[in-house]
Structure formats: C-alpha cells, structure tokens
C-alpha positions as a printed Julia matrix, in Angstrom:
140×3 Matrix{Float64}:
 -136.85  -14.58  -32.99
 -135.15  -11.22  -32.97
 -135.56   -7.58  -32.15
 -135.6    -5.18  -35.09
 -136.34   -1.55  -35.82
 -138.31   -1.12  -39.04
 -138.63    1.71  -41.49
 -141.93    2.76  -43.09
 -141.03    1.27  -46.48
 -140.61   -2.14  -44.84
 -144.03   -1.86  -43.21
 -145.6    -1.08  -46.58
 -143.81   -4.02  -48.21
 -145.52   -6.36  -45.74
 -148.8    -5.74  -47.55
 -147.92   -4.41  -51.02
 -146.37   -6.88  -53.43
 -143.25   -5.19  -54.74
 -139.5    -5.77  -54.82
 -138.3    -7.38  -51.56
 -141.82   -7.79  -50.15
 -141.34  -11.5   -49.46
 -138.07  -10.71  -47.68
 -139.71   -8.01  -45.56
 -142.54  -10.4   -44.66
 -140.02  -12.61  -42.83
 -140.1   -10.05  -40.04
 -143.73  -10.92  -39.4
 -142.88  -14.6   -38.9
 -141.36  -16.12  -35.82
 -142.41  -13.68  -33.11
 -139.93  -10.9   -33.81
 -140.12   -7.83  -31.62
 -140.6    -4.81  -33.89
 -139.81   -1.2   -33.0
 -140.1     2.11  -34.84
 -140.4     5.83  -34.36
 -143.93    7.04  -33.68
 -143.73    8.67  -37.12
 -143.93    5.24  -38.77
 -147.68    5.36  -39.37
 -147.7     8.82  -40.92
 -144.69    8.0   -43.1
 -146.21    4.66  -44.19
 -149.43    6.55  -44.86
 -147.55    8.93  -47.15
 -146.15    5.97  -49.11
 -149.58    4.35  -49.41
 -151.12    7.68  -50.46
 -148.45    8.15  -53.13
 -149.09    4.65  -54.47
 -152.81    5.41  -54.58
 -152.28    8.72  -56.36
 -150.06    6.98  -58.93
 -152.75    4.39  -59.56
 -150.7     1.51  -58.13
 -153.41    0.97  -55.5
 -157.1     1.73  -55.46
 -158.32    3.96  -52.63
 -159.95    0.91  -50.98
 -156.73   -1.11  -51.27
 -154.78    1.8   -49.8
 -157.16    2.02  -46.85
 -156.98   -1.75  -46.24
 -153.19   -1.73  -46.41
 -152.92    1.15  -43.98
 -155.25   -0.64  -41.53
 -153.18   -3.81  -41.9
 -150.0    -1.87  -41.05
 -151.74   -0.38  -38.01
 -152.67   -3.87  -36.82
 -149.07   -5.1   -36.64
 -147.77   -4.98  -33.06
 -144.93   -2.47  -33.27
 -143.51   -0.71  -30.25
 -143.53    2.97  -31.22
 -140.92    5.2   -29.62
 -141.6     8.94  -29.16
 -139.88   10.83  -31.96
 -139.54   13.95  -29.83
 -136.79   12.24  -27.83
 -135.08   10.95  -31.0
 -135.28   13.78  -33.49
 -132.13   15.7   -32.47
 -129.91   12.65  -32.86
 -131.79   11.58  -35.99
 -131.27   15.0   -37.57
 -127.52   14.81  -36.97
 -127.33   11.35  -38.54
 -129.51   12.33  -41.5
 -127.46   15.45  -42.16
 -124.1    13.67  -41.79
 -125.03   10.95  -44.27
 -127.34   12.91  -46.61
 -130.36   10.81  -45.63
 -134.04   11.58  -45.18
 -134.96   12.38  -41.57
 -137.13    9.23  -41.47
 -134.03    7.11  -42.11
 -132.22    8.94  -39.33
 -135.15    8.29  -37.0
 -135.13    4.58  -37.8
 -131.41    4.34  -37.18
 -131.75    6.29  -33.93
 -134.45    3.85  -32.75
 -132.09    0.97  -33.5
 -129.21    2.61  -31.64
 -131.3     3.45  -28.57
 -132.88   -0.02  -28.57
 -129.59   -1.84  -29.17
 -130.9    -3.63  -32.24
 -130.69   -3.3   -36.01
 -132.81   -1.27  -38.4
 -134.05   -3.38  -41.3
 -133.93   -1.45  -44.54
 -134.87   -2.18  -48.13
 -132.92    0.85  -49.36
 -129.63   -0.37  -50.76
 -128.43    3.25  -51.03
 -129.05    3.82  -47.31
 -127.47    0.5   -46.37
 -124.39    1.13  -48.54
 -123.89    4.65  -47.15
 -123.47    3.21  -43.67
 -121.09    0.39  -44.58
 -117.68    1.04  -43.08
 -119.04    3.5   -40.53
 -119.67    2.96  -36.81
 -123.41    2.9   -37.63
 -123.1    -0.2   -39.84
 -123.65   -2.48  -36.83
 -127.13   -0.98  -36.42
 -128.45   -1.6   -39.94
 -129.47   -4.84  -41.62
 -130.3    -5.4   -45.28
 -133.8    -6.88  -45.65
 -132.35   -9.81  -47.59
 -130.26  -10.81  -44.57
 -133.27  -11.3   -42.27
 -133.68  -15.0   -41.53
C-alpha cells in the first residue's frame, strides 16, 4: 500500500488497453491512496474525447471509461492553490501545465507522481524533483 499522485494519462490507462495499461492498473490494487489535481477529470476527459474522435473508442465506450475514472476514489486537490508552482515547474522543464500540476501535488503531498511519460520522467532525472516522480513500471 502506498500513496501516489496520478496524472490523467495514468487514469485513462486504467480502463483503456494500451501500452503500460497493466502497469498502471497496479495502482488500483492493494489499497493505494491516490491523489491528483482537481483538473484530473477534465484532462482525462480530453484524452478520452481525443481517442473517441480518432475512432479508437466508440462514443459509448468513451462515456463508460470516463464514468469508470470518476468512480475511482482519488483525493482531488484544488488546482487554484497549485497552479503558480506548477507553472514554474512546467516552464522550467518545458512540460505541459498538467504535468507540472501532477508534480506539484506530489511535492505538496510528500509522495511520488506516477507517470507513463518516459520523456517527462527522463527530464526530471538528476534534478531535485526526481524524488517526486515514479515510472509506472516501477510501481509494485
């Protein structure tokens, strides 16, 4: 059992079979405490919508997946209190704001952000932020 911040792409992987989905699903086992920015649902919704528009999911599948994501108990932290710090991190490392928000949640919650983005993970290696990020494949 652990405490982890999650990014929207991880939440989508819980319910959409794609690369690293089985690894992401480990977070749903074992009573882990999950945290995220309150933007998680809208960002996950954007991913699901994009997959629907590309024909990877039917509209019904997209709706079911979004409802499944909403049903996962995730403690959502107010982004208003996080966005200034997240913006600094995102700008410093050339990351999307959503990645900065996830990392800021992890820092404020004294846990690690689980990511499936190798680019994001690699950018933080060797920086003081590396202790707050965990590659999805390293979740046990």
